[in-house]
N, CA, C and O of each residue as an XYZ file, in Angstrom:
824
protein
N    -105.266    121.620     37.120
C    -103.859    121.293     37.362
C    -103.204    122.425     38.164
O    -103.251    123.588     37.762
N    -102.605    122.077     39.280
C    -102.006    123.089     40.154
C    -100.583    123.405     39.704
O     -99.824    122.514     39.322
N    -100.238    124.693     39.757
C     -98.889    125.125     39.413
C     -97.977    125.025     40.622
O     -98.326    125.475     41.713
N     -96.800    124.431     40.421
C     -95.832    124.310     41.505
C     -95.062    125.611     41.656
O     -94.654    126.226     40.671
N     -94.870    126.022     42.905
C     -94.161    127.275     43.177
C     -92.660    127.072     43.315
O     -91.896    128.031     43.205
N     -92.223    125.838     43.555
C     -90.793    125.550     43.693
C     -90.175    125.476     42.299
O     -90.569    124.609     41.519
N     -89.227    126.343     41.950
C     -88.654    126.374     40.601
C     -87.931    125.077     40.246
O     -87.182    124.522     41.050
N     -88.176    124.607     39.016
C     -87.467    123.438     38.483
C     -86.922    123.798     37.100
O     -87.017    123.027     36.146
N     -86.347    125.006     37.033
C     -85.934    125.538     35.733
C     -84.849    124.696     35.064
O     -84.800    124.616     33.836
N     -83.979    124.067     35.858
C     -82.905    123.275     35.248
C     -83.463    122.106     34.453
O     -82.828    121.646     33.504
N     -84.628    121.626     34.822
C     -85.228    120.497     34.115
C     -85.589    120.876     32.676
O     -85.532    120.035     31.780
N     -85.960    122.134     32.457
C     -86.255    122.567     31.092
C     -85.004    122.458     30.223
O     -85.061    121.946     29.105
N     -83.882    122.938     30.737
C     -82.639    122.862     29.974
C     -82.241    121.418     29.708
O     -81.791    121.085     28.612
N     -82.406    120.559     30.715
C     -82.074    119.143     30.546
C     -82.928    118.498     29.460
O     -82.429    117.726     28.641
N     -84.210    118.818     29.461
C     -85.121    118.229     28.475
C     -84.832    118.754     27.072
O     -84.897    117.999     26.102
N     -84.514    120.037     26.958
C     -84.164    120.565     25.641
C     -82.868    119.930     25.132
O     -82.726    119.666     23.938
N     -81.936    119.689     26.038
C     -80.710    118.988     25.656
C     -80.996    117.585     25.163
O     -80.423    117.142     24.167
N     -81.882    116.881     25.857
C     -82.276    115.535     25.432
C     -82.978    115.567     24.083
O     -82.756    114.700     23.238
N     -83.825    116.571     23.886
C     -84.533    116.701     22.603
C     -83.550    116.932     21.466
O     -83.707    116.374     20.380
N     -82.529    117.762     21.716
C     -81.513    118.009     20.703
C     -80.709    116.765     20.381
O     -80.434    116.483     19.215
N     -80.328    116.016     21.413
C     -79.592    114.765     21.209
C     -80.422    113.779     20.388
O     -79.903    113.106     19.497
N     -81.700    113.702     20.695
C     -82.581    112.764     20.000
C     -82.751    113.163     18.535
O     -82.743    112.308     17.650
N     -82.906    114.467     18.283
C     -83.041    114.938     16.901
C     -81.776    114.653     16.107
O     -81.845    114.296     14.931
N     -80.625    114.809     16.744
C     -79.367    114.546     16.062
C     -79.216    113.057     15.749
O     -78.715    112.687     14.687
N     -79.644    112.221     16.664
C     -79.609    110.776     16.391
C     -80.497    110.441     15.195
O     -80.121    109.636     14.343
N     -81.681    111.064     15.132
C     -82.584    110.835     14.001
C     -81.934    111.262     12.696
O     -82.005    110.542     11.700
N     -81.297    112.435     12.693
C     -80.668    112.949     11.472
C     -79.530    112.038     11.010
O     -79.404    111.760      9.817
N     -78.709    111.576     11.942
C     -77.576    110.717     11.580
C     -78.041    109.356     11.086
O     -77.493    108.818     10.125
N     -79.050    108.802     11.742
C     -79.587    107.509     11.314
C     -80.243    107.634      9.939
O     -80.134    106.734      9.106
N     -80.922    108.754      9.712
C     -81.564    108.973      8.414
C     -80.530    109.087      7.306
O     -80.706    108.529      6.224
N     -79.452    109.811      7.578
C     -78.391    109.926      6.577
C     -77.846    108.548      6.215
O     -77.616    108.251      5.043
N     -77.643    107.715      7.224
C     -77.144    106.359      6.990
C     -78.156    105.534      6.191
O     -77.788    104.772      5.297
N     -79.432    105.701      6.529
C     -80.484    104.962      5.815
C     -80.541    105.375      4.345
O     -80.654    104.517      3.470
N     -80.467    106.653      4.069
C     -80.466    107.124      2.685
C     -79.229    106.635      1.940
O     -79.310    106.205      0.789
N     -78.088    106.706      2.611
C     -76.823    106.336      1.976
C     -76.791    104.860      1.596
O     -76.280    104.500      0.536
N     -77.334    104.010      2.457
C     -77.244    102.559      2.249
C     -78.467    101.959      1.556
O     -78.461    100.782      1.196
N     -79.516    102.764      1.368
C     -80.764    102.239      0.838
C     -80.570    101.640     -0.561
O     -79.865    102.235     -1.376
N     -81.183    100.458     -0.871
C     -82.252     99.778     -0.117
C     -81.774     98.747      0.906
O     -82.588     98.166      1.622
N     -80.464     98.517      0.979
C     -79.945     97.511      1.919
C     -79.364     98.191      3.151
O     -78.223     97.936      3.537
N     -80.160     99.053      3.759
C     -79.683     99.873      4.871
C     -79.622     99.075      6.167
O     -80.480     98.238      6.450
N     -78.591     99.356      6.936
C     -78.476     98.745      8.265
C     -79.410     99.412      9.263
O     -79.668     98.871     10.338
N     -79.919    100.591      8.906
C     -80.891    101.308      9.731
C     -82.280    101.054      9.159
O     -82.553    101.400      8.010
N     -83.150    100.455      9.950
C     -84.499    100.149      9.490
C     -85.435    101.322      9.772
O     -85.107    102.231     10.534
N     -86.607    101.277      9.140
C     -87.603    102.302      9.428
C     -88.071    102.201     10.877
O     -88.428    103.206     11.493
N     -88.066    100.990     11.413
C     -88.439    100.807     12.822
C     -87.454    101.528     13.738
O     -87.847    102.052     14.780
N     -86.174    101.557     13.355
C     -85.170    102.287     14.148
C     -85.486    103.780     14.158
O     -85.431    104.428     15.203
N     -85.818    104.320     12.985
C     -86.166    105.736     12.883
C     -87.431    106.031     13.675
O     -87.517    107.044     14.370
N     -88.406    105.145     13.565
C     -89.679    105.345     14.259
C     -89.487    105.330     15.782
O     -90.156    106.074     16.500
N     -88.586    104.495     16.264
C     -88.317    104.440     17.707
C     -87.745    105.768     18.198
O     -88.081    106.227     19.290
N     -86.885    106.379     17.395
C     -86.329    107.690     17.747
C     -87.433    108.746     17.735
O     -87.472    109.630     18.591
N     -88.326    108.639     16.754
C     -89.445    109.587     16.665
C     -90.350    109.469     17.890
O     -90.818    110.477     18.419
N     -90.593    108.241     18.338
C     -91.421    108.034     19.532
C     -90.746    108.610     20.780
O     -91.407    109.171     21.653
N     -89.415    108.463     20.850
C     -88.682    109.028     21.978
C     -88.799    110.550     21.964
O     -88.933    111.175     23.016
N     -88.748    111.145     20.774
C     -88.942    112.588     20.665
C     -90.314    113.010     21.149
O     -90.458    114.041     21.805
N     -91.321    112.215     20.825
C     -92.678    112.513     21.304
C     -92.739    112.489     22.829
O     -93.402    113.321     23.449
N     -92.036    111.524     23.425
C     -92.034    111.429     24.898
C     -91.351    112.638     25.525
O     -91.821    113.172     26.529
N     -90.246    113.065     24.933
C     -89.532    114.229     25.471
C     -90.395    115.482     25.339
O     -90.455    116.301     26.257
N     -91.065    115.628     24.188
C     -91.955    116.778     23.986
C     -93.089    116.759     24.996
O     -93.451    117.796     25.551
N     -93.646    115.588     25.233
C     -94.716    115.451     26.237
C     -94.217    115.864     27.611
O     -94.914    116.562     28.348
N     -92.991    115.427     27.959
C     -92.429    115.777     29.270
C     -92.214    117.285     29.386
O     -92.441    117.866     30.447
N     -91.777    117.918     28.297
C     -91.569    119.366     28.307
C     -92.885    120.114     28.510
O     -92.961    121.046     29.311
N     -93.913    119.700     27.782
C     -95.213    120.371     27.898
C     -95.818    120.115     29.274
O     -96.429    121.002     29.869
N     -95.642    118.899     29.769
C     -96.142    118.578     31.104
C     -95.453    119.439     32.160
O     -96.103    119.953     33.071
N     -94.146    119.595     32.037
C     -93.398    120.427     32.972
C     -93.837    121.883     32.855
O     -93.994    122.575     33.862
N     -94.032    122.341     31.626
C     -94.475    123.722     31.392
C     -95.828    123.978     32.045
O     -96.062    125.045     32.612
N     -96.709    123.000     31.961
C     -98.066    123.165     32.491
C     -98.145    123.082     34.016
O     -99.167    123.434     34.606
N     -97.078    122.623     34.645
C     -97.112    122.464     36.104
C     -96.174    123.413     36.835
O     -96.112    123.414     38.064
N     -95.438    124.229     36.063
C     -94.451    125.122     36.684
C     -94.885    126.581     36.614
O     -95.258    127.087     35.556
N     -94.827    127.233     37.748
C     -95.141    128.664     37.815
C     -93.959    129.485     37.313
O     -94.137    130.512     36.659
N     -92.737    129.016     37.626
C     -91.510    129.714     37.225
C     -90.879    128.962     36.063
O     -90.638    127.758     36.154
N     -90.612    129.666     34.976
C     -89.961    129.072     33.808
C     -88.709    129.881     33.469
O     -88.631    131.063     33.803
N     -87.720    129.253     32.805
C     -86.459    129.963     32.530
C     -86.607    131.072     31.497
O     -85.817    132.017     31.500
N     -87.590    130.983     30.621
C     -87.907    132.039     29.657
C     -89.377    131.927     29.289
O     -90.087    131.077     29.826
N     -89.842    132.779     28.378
C     -91.272    132.889     28.102
C     -91.910    131.533     27.812
O     -91.335    130.705     27.105
N     -93.077    131.319     28.353
C     -93.789    130.062     28.179
C     -94.080    129.803     26.695
O     -93.972    128.673     26.220
N     -94.451    130.870     25.971
C     -94.752    130.717     24.547
C     -93.529    130.217     23.772
O     -93.651    129.396     22.863
N     -92.354    130.722     24.147
C     -91.128    130.303     23.474
C     -90.806    128.842     23.781
O     -90.360    128.106     22.901
N     -91.028    128.428     25.009
C     -90.793    127.029     25.381
C     -91.685    126.114     24.561
O     -91.233    125.098     24.032
N     -92.938    126.476     24.463
C     -93.909    125.663     23.729
C     -93.544    125.595     22.241
O     -93.569    124.521     21.640
N     -93.206    126.742     21.655
C     -92.880    126.774     20.233
C     -91.592    126.029     19.930
O     -91.500    125.333     18.919
N     -90.595    126.169     20.801
C     -89.319    125.492     20.590
C     -89.483    123.981     20.694
O     -88.924    123.237     19.889
N     -90.238    123.534     21.672
C     -90.491    122.092     21.826
C     -91.168    121.537     20.578
O     -90.818    120.458     20.101
N     -92.137    122.278     20.054
C     -92.856    121.831     18.864
C     -91.976    121.789     17.626
O     -92.088    120.871     16.814
N     -91.098    122.781     17.476
C     -90.217    122.839     16.310
C     -89.222    121.679     16.310
O     -88.973    121.076     15.266
N     -88.652    121.364     17.471
C     -87.717    120.240     17.558
C     -88.439    118.936     17.234
O     -87.903    118.079     16.531
N     -89.643    118.792     17.746
C     -90.445    117.606     17.457
C     -90.733    117.502     15.958
O     -90.716    116.408     15.394
N     -90.997    118.641     15.316
C     -91.265    118.655     13.878
C     -90.045    118.207     13.074
O     -90.189    117.529     12.057
N     -88.846    118.582     13.522
C     -87.621    118.151     12.834
C     -87.604    116.633     12.714
O     -87.384    116.085     11.633
N     -87.837    115.968     13.827
C     -87.788    114.500     13.857
C     -88.954    113.900     13.073
O     -88.781    112.906     12.368
N     -90.127    114.493     13.191
C     -91.303    113.989     12.467
C     -91.064    114.000     10.958
O     -91.390    113.033     10.271
N     -90.500    115.081     10.445
C     -90.284    115.190      9.000
C     -89.149    114.270      8.541
O     -89.200    113.730      7.436
N     -88.136    114.090      9.374
C     -87.085    113.119      9.054
C     -87.685    111.718      8.955
O     -87.391    110.968      8.025
N     -88.524    111.380      9.920
C     -89.204    110.080      9.925
C     -90.040    109.922      8.655
O     -90.038    108.859      8.034
N     -90.752    110.981      8.273
C     -91.595    110.917      7.079
C     -90.763    110.680      5.827
O     -91.128    109.850      4.996
N     -89.658    111.389      5.678
C     -88.805    111.235      4.501
C     -88.276    109.815      4.390
O     -88.268    109.230      3.307
N     -87.832    109.261      5.520
C     -87.316    107.884      5.523
C     -88.416    106.882      5.212
O     -88.189    105.904      4.500
N     -89.593    107.122      5.741
C     -90.722    106.221      5.517
C     -91.124    106.199      4.044
O     -91.500    105.152      3.516
N     -91.046    107.348      3.384
C     -91.434    107.425      1.979
C     -90.504    106.623      1.070
O     -90.928    106.154      0.014
N     -89.247    106.460      1.466
C     -88.320    105.632      0.691
C     -88.908    104.239      0.497
O     -88.949    103.709     -0.614
N     -89.359    103.665      1.600
C     -89.900    102.307      1.581
C     -91.302    102.283      0.979
O     -91.632    101.406      0.182
N     -92.114    103.251      1.369
C     -93.496    103.298      0.903
C     -93.572    103.396     -0.620
O     -94.425    102.768     -1.246
N     -92.679    104.184     -1.207
C     -92.688    104.404     -2.645
C     -91.829    103.395     -3.415
O     -91.777    103.444     -4.644
N     -91.167    102.498     -2.718
C     -90.363    101.489     -3.384
C     -89.207    102.069     -4.174
O     -88.916    101.622     -5.284
N     -88.547    103.066     -3.600
C     -87.417    103.716     -4.271
C     -86.255    102.734     -4.410
O     -85.950    101.983     -3.485
N     -85.613    102.752     -5.580
C     -84.492    101.831     -5.814
C     -83.262    102.235     -5.013
O     -82.633    101.400     -4.363
N     -82.923    103.520     -5.064
C     -81.772    104.043     -4.319
C     -81.929    105.551     -4.225
O     -82.711    106.153     -4.960
N     -81.177    106.152     -3.314
C     -81.285    107.597     -3.098
C     -80.559    108.358     -4.205
O     -79.527    107.912     -4.706
N     -81.106    109.501     -4.574
C     -80.463    110.351     -5.568
C     -79.298    111.107     -4.932
O     -79.158    111.175     -3.711
N     -78.462    111.675     -5.818
C     -77.310    112.452     -5.334
C     -77.766    113.610     -4.459
O     -77.178    113.869     -3.409
N     -78.824    114.312     -4.893
C     -79.280    115.469     -4.114
C     -79.904    115.055     -2.785
O     -79.819    115.789     -1.801
N     -80.531    113.879     -2.755
C     -81.095    113.399     -1.494
C     -79.997    113.130     -0.474
O     -80.155    113.422      0.711
N     -78.889    112.573     -0.940
C     -77.754    112.325     -0.051
C     -77.147    113.644      0.427
O     -76.752    113.775      1.585
N     -77.077    114.617     -0.482
C     -76.585    115.942     -0.092
C     -77.498    116.557      0.966
O     -77.034    117.106      1.966
N     -78.792    116.456      0.729
C     -79.751    117.034      1.659
C     -79.675    116.366      3.026
O     -79.747    117.037      4.055
N     -79.530    115.047      3.035
C     -79.422    114.319      4.304
C     -78.180    114.764      5.081
O     -78.218    114.893      6.305
N     -77.081    114.996      4.361
C     -75.846    115.465      5.003
C     -76.028    116.875      5.560
O     -75.556    117.180      6.655
N     -76.710    117.732      4.806
C     -76.961    119.103      5.258
C     -77.835    119.100      6.510
O     -77.605    119.880      7.434
N     -78.828    118.228      6.538
C     -79.708    118.136      7.708
C     -78.913    117.737      8.942
O     -79.138    118.283     10.022
N     -77.987    116.794      8.800
C     -77.138    116.417      9.940
C     -76.376    117.633     10.446
O     -76.327    117.877     11.652
N     -75.784    118.396      9.540
C     -75.041    119.590      9.948
C     -75.921    120.601     10.653
O     -75.524    121.184     11.662
N     -77.125    120.812     10.119
C     -78.044    121.785     10.723
C     -78.489    121.338     12.110
O     -78.573    122.153     13.030
N     -78.774    120.050     12.264
C     -79.218    119.552     13.569
C     -78.062    119.540     14.564
O     -78.281    119.710     15.763
N     -76.846    119.344     14.090
C     -75.682    119.475     14.976
C     -75.610    120.893     15.543
O     -75.365    121.078     16.735
N     -75.826    121.891     14.684
C     -75.839    123.287     15.155
C     -76.967    123.512     16.148
O     -76.772    124.132     17.194
N     -78.150    123.005     15.814
C     -79.300    123.150     16.702
C     -79.041    122.492     18.047
O     -79.363    123.056     19.093
N     -78.465    121.313     18.021
C     -78.194    120.590     19.263
C     -77.206    121.347     20.143
O     -77.400    121.452     21.354
N     -76.150    121.873     19.534
C     -75.176    122.640     20.317
C     -75.824    123.885     20.910
O     -75.563    124.240     22.060
N     -76.669    124.545     20.123
C     -77.364    125.740     20.623
C     -78.276    125.397     21.791
O     -78.355    126.153     22.759
N     -78.962    124.269     21.711
C     -79.852    123.853     22.798
C     -79.062    123.561     24.069
O     -79.515    123.876     25.169
N     -77.891    122.964     23.920
C     -77.070    122.659     25.094
C     -76.437    123.919     25.683
O     -76.024    123.922     26.843
N     -76.358    124.992     24.887
C     -75.790    126.254     25.369
C     -76.858    127.218     25.880
O     -76.535    128.318     26.327
N     -78.115    126.818     25.820
C     -79.208    127.707     26.220
C     -79.062    128.207     27.652
O     -79.359    129.364     27.947
N     -78.610    127.337     28.526
C     -78.524    127.696     29.944
C     -77.615    128.902     30.158
O     -77.942    129.802     30.931
N     -76.465    128.918     29.467
C     -75.531    130.030     29.639
C     -75.654    131.098     28.577
O     -75.101    132.189     28.721
N     -76.383    130.792     27.500
C     -76.625    131.742     26.404
C     -75.331    132.172     25.702
O     -75.321    133.200     25.025
N     -74.248    131.415     25.847
C     -72.984    131.787     25.217
C     -72.691    130.845     24.047
O     -72.866    129.631     24.152
N     -72.251    131.417     22.953
C     -71.927    130.628     21.776
C     -73.128    130.238     20.952
O     -72.991    129.573     19.925
N     -74.305    130.643     21.391
C     -75.533    130.251     20.699
C     -75.626    130.924     19.329
O     -75.975    130.274     18.343
N     -75.319    132.214     19.262
C     -75.499    132.972     18.026
C     -74.671    132.395     16.888
O     -75.130    132.349     15.746
N     -73.463    131.957     17.188
C     -72.595    131.381     16.156
C     -73.245    130.151     15.529
O     -73.190    129.959     14.315
N     -73.860    129.322     16.368
C     -74.524    128.120     15.868
C     -75.737    128.470     15.010
O     -76.015    127.803     14.013
N     -76.454    129.516     15.402
C     -77.649    129.906     14.661
C     -77.281    130.459     13.279
O     -77.991    130.222     12.302
N     -76.186    131.184     13.206
C     -75.726    131.725     11.920
C     -75.345    130.585     10.976
O     -75.698    130.603      9.797
N     -74.630    129.607     11.496
C     -74.221    128.465     10.671
C     -75.437    127.635     10.252
O     -75.498    127.143      9.125
N     -76.387    127.485     11.145
C     -77.607    126.744     10.816
C     -78.348    127.426      9.665
O     -78.834    126.758      8.752
N     -78.433    128.745      9.712
C     -79.101    129.494      8.647
C     -78.377    129.305      7.326
O     -79.019    129.175      6.284
N     -77.057    129.286      7.352
C     -76.283    129.071      6.121
C     -76.599    127.690      5.532
O     -76.769    127.540      4.322
N     -76.671    126.697      6.404
C     -76.968    125.342      5.947
C     -78.390    125.240      5.400
O     -78.640    124.522      4.431
N     -79.315    125.959      6.024
C     -80.699    125.940      5.544
C     -80.779    126.539      4.148
O     -81.508    126.033      3.296
N     -80.036    127.609      3.909
C     -79.987    128.218      2.580
C     -79.380    127.245      1.561
O     -79.846    127.143      0.426
N     -78.341    126.540      1.988
C     -77.714    125.555      1.105
C     -78.690    124.420      0.794
O     -78.741    123.930     -0.334
N     -79.460    124.009      1.793
C     -80.459    122.970      1.584
C     -81.521    123.403      0.589
O     -81.960    122.606     -0.241
N     -81.933    124.655      0.666
C     -82.909    125.185     -0.291
C     -82.360    125.118     -1.718
O     -83.081    124.786     -2.660
N     -81.084    125.436     -1.858
C     -80.462    125.406     -3.187
C     -80.453    123.990     -3.736
O     -80.755    123.773     -4.910
N     -80.109    123.028     -2.894
C     -80.049    121.627     -3.327
C     -81.434    121.130     -3.742
O     -81.570    120.424     -4.742
N     -82.452    121.495     -2.979
C     -83.816    121.056     -3.299
C     -84.284    121.656     -4.622
O     -84.882    120.962     -5.445
N     -84.014    122.940     -4.825
C     -84.405    123.565     -6.091
C     -83.733    122.865     -7.275
O     -84.359    122.630     -8.309
N     -82.458    122.540     -7.108
C     -81.719    121.841     -8.158
C     -82.309    120.454     -8.402
O     -82.440    120.019     -9.546
N     -82.662    119.766     -7.316
C     -83.208    118.422     -7.435
C     -84.560    118.422     -8.145
O     -84.803    117.594     -9.022
N     -85.433    119.348     -7.766
C     -86.759    119.434     -8.389
C     -86.624    119.805     -9.862
O     -87.332    119.266    -10.712
N     -85.716    120.724    -10.157
C     -85.492    121.118    -11.553
C     -85.034    119.929    -12.386
O     -85.498    119.751    -13.512
N     -84.130    119.113    -11.849
C     -83.645    117.930    -12.563
C     -84.768    116.943    -12.834
O     -84.813    116.319    -13.894
N     -85.679    116.802    -11.870
C     -86.791    115.873    -12.035
C     -87.681    116.264    -13.211
O     -88.134    115.405    -13.967
N     -87.925    117.551    -13.357
C     -88.827    118.019    -14.395
C     -88.122    118.302    -15.720
O     -88.772    118.487    -16.750
N     -86.794    118.334    -15.686
C     -86.033    118.686    -16.887
C     -85.949    117.518    -17.869
O     -85.906    117.726    -19.082
N     -85.926    116.291    -17.344
C     -85.737    115.106    -18.182
C     -87.095    114.482    -18.523
O     -87.735    113.902    -17.646
N     -87.546    114.589    -19.776
C     -88.864    114.060    -20.149
C     -88.931    112.534    -20.096
O     -90.018    111.958    -20.143
N     -87.764    111.874    -19.998
C     -87.761    110.408    -19.958
C     -88.121    109.862    -18.578
O     -88.425    108.677    -18.443
N     -88.091    110.705    -17.565
C     -88.390    110.245    -16.207
C     -89.884    109.987    -16.071
O     -90.713    110.813    -16.454
N     -90.205    108.833    -15.522
C     -91.597    108.455    -15.269
C     -92.240    109.505    -14.352
O     -91.672    109.832    -13.309
N     -93.422    110.042    -14.723
C     -94.092    111.039    -13.875
C     -94.318    110.563    -12.442
O     -94.296    111.372    -11.515
N     -94.533    109.262    -12.249
C     -94.717    108.734    -10.898
C     -93.425    108.860    -10.076
O     -93.460    109.120     -8.874
N     -92.297    108.671    -10.750
C     -91.002    108.835    -10.076
C     -90.815    110.295     -9.662
O     -90.305    110.583     -8.579
N     -91.230    111.202    -10.529
C     -91.150    112.636    -10.214
C     -91.967    112.944     -8.965
O     -91.492    113.627     -8.058
N     -93.194    112.440     -8.921
C     -94.075    112.695     -7.780
C     -93.482    112.122     -6.497
O     -93.488    112.775     -5.453
N     -92.974    110.907     -6.584
C     -92.412    110.260     -5.397
C     -91.235    111.045     -4.830
O     -91.163    111.314     -3.631
N     -90.316    111.404     -5.721
C     -89.133    112.107     -5.235
C     -89.442    113.527     -4.785
O     -88.803    114.045     -3.869
N     -90.410    114.150     -5.421
C     -90.803    115.488     -4.960
C     -91.336    115.411     -3.535
O     -91.032    116.282     -2.720
N     -92.122    114.392     -3.219
C     -92.636    114.212     -1.854
C     -91.497    114.007     -0.857
O     -91.509    114.567      0.239
N     -90.517    113.201     -1.250
C     -89.385    112.934     -0.355
C     -88.587    114.220     -0.121
O     -88.216    114.530      1.012
N     -88.328    114.964     -1.196
C     -87.593    116.215     -1.047
C     -88.376    117.233     -0.221
O     -87.789    118.007      0.536
N     -89.694    117.233     -0.366
C     -90.519    118.138      0.444
C     -90.380    117.817      1.929
O     -90.297    118.722      2.760
N     -90.355    116.530      2.260
C     -90.211    116.121      3.666
C     -88.836    116.496      4.206
O     -88.713    116.957      5.342
N     -87.807    116.300      3.395
C     -86.456    116.685      3.819
C     -86.360    118.197      4.022
O     -85.773    118.674      4.993
N     -86.950    118.936      3.086
C     -86.926    120.395      3.205
C     -87.698    120.848      4.444
O     -87.292    121.796      5.117
N     -88.813    120.171      4.745
C     -89.616    120.534      5.915
C     -88.834    120.337      7.210
O     -89.004    121.099      8.161
N     -87.984    119.323      7.248
C     -87.175    119.116      8.454
C     -86.167    120.245      8.626
O     -85.898    120.671      9.749
N     -85.608    120.731      7.522
C     -84.697    121.880      7.588
C     -85.435    123.149      7.977
O     -84.919    123.970      8.737
N     -86.640    123.306      7.455
C     -87.448    124.475      7.822
C     -87.757    124.467      9.318
O     -87.761    125.516      9.962
N     -88.015    123.273      9.869
C     -88.281    123.158     11.306
C     -87.033    123.514     12.109
O     -87.131    124.108     13.182
N     -85.859    123.151     11.589
C     -84.600    123.557     12.233
C     -84.498    125.075     12.270
O     -84.112    125.659     13.282
N     -84.848    125.705     11.156
C     -84.773    127.170     11.087
C     -85.777    127.804     12.046
O     -85.468    128.802     12.698
N     -86.977    127.229     12.135
C     -87.980    127.733     13.081
C     -87.447    127.654     14.502
O     -87.561    128.612     15.267
N     -86.864    126.515     14.858
C     -86.290    126.346     16.192
C     -85.180    127.363     16.431
O     -85.075    127.932     17.517
N     -84.345    127.592     15.406
C     -83.252    128.563     15.530
C     -83.792    129.975     15.759
O     -83.233    130.738     16.546
N     -84.879    130.316     15.067
C     -85.474    131.636     15.256
C     -86.011    131.818     16.671
O     -85.878    132.892     17.260
N     -86.614    130.770     17.210
C     -87.120    130.839     18.589
C     -85.961    131.014     19.559
O     -86.032    131.831     20.478
N     -84.890    130.245     19.355
C     -83.718    130.360     20.230
C     -83.135    131.768     20.134
O     -82.747    132.356     21.144
N     -83.074    132.308     18.907
C     -82.579    133.669     18.736
C     -83.406    134.676     19.507
O     -82.860    135.595     20.118
N     -84.722    134.511     19.483
C     -85.606    135.402     20.240
C     -85.371    135.273     21.741
O     -85.377    136.262     22.474
N     -85.166    134.033     22.183
C     -84.920    133.805     23.618
C     -83.648    134.521     24.050
O     -83.611    135.157     25.104
N     -82.602    134.413     23.227
C     -81.321    135.051     23.569
C     -81.480    136.568     23.642
O     -80.969    137.208     24.561
N     -82.196    137.143     22.662
C     -82.409    138.602     22.655
C     -83.197    139.050     23.867
O     -82.852    140.049     24.499
N     -84.256    138.321     24.201
C     -85.098    138.699     25.333
C     -84.372    138.596     26.670
O     -84.681    139.326     27.612
N     -83.399    137.681     26.744
C     -82.726    137.436     28.014
C     -81.301    137.985     28.048
O     -80.509    137.637     28.924
N     -80.989    138.851     27.077
C     -79.636    139.435     27.033
C     -79.438    140.421     28.187
O     -78.366    141.012     28.317
């Protein structure tokens, strides 16, 4: 594969912006699906379509990275950031899929809290991605994202503790909800990974 010498750096920023928009759509649709489940207006097919779009954007980013000699920042950072954003959507898709797969009756209070926190975190991530080109205002978004990630960790710990605290809960229900909470937590962790990469990019290019 030949590397192009003509810079197309703006395309990287455009694709990262699209990836952020797509991740935010996934987070908002997932929140709606959890809130309305089992009679949700958002189907798993809707979530899966967003996940597929994220895969296409990630493919376009990697393809552009592999064909460009000049990049706006380190190639390793581009690759890692693209992967982290893709992971956010993948884990959101997994959490939503488990609702149906496990035959959950309705979402728990902590699951709804977690879904709301994920929307907030992805909103911060999306704004940071759109500010990458100018590198201004990014740090504020990363700080808020970290706060939300910490809050998400607290909610998950509380949720898992509640599952194991009540001996009347069916062990299968405990296993099912633990898997769902793990997927939700993984999406927040991917947000934090993406935020760390963005933070490194800002420091390197200050």
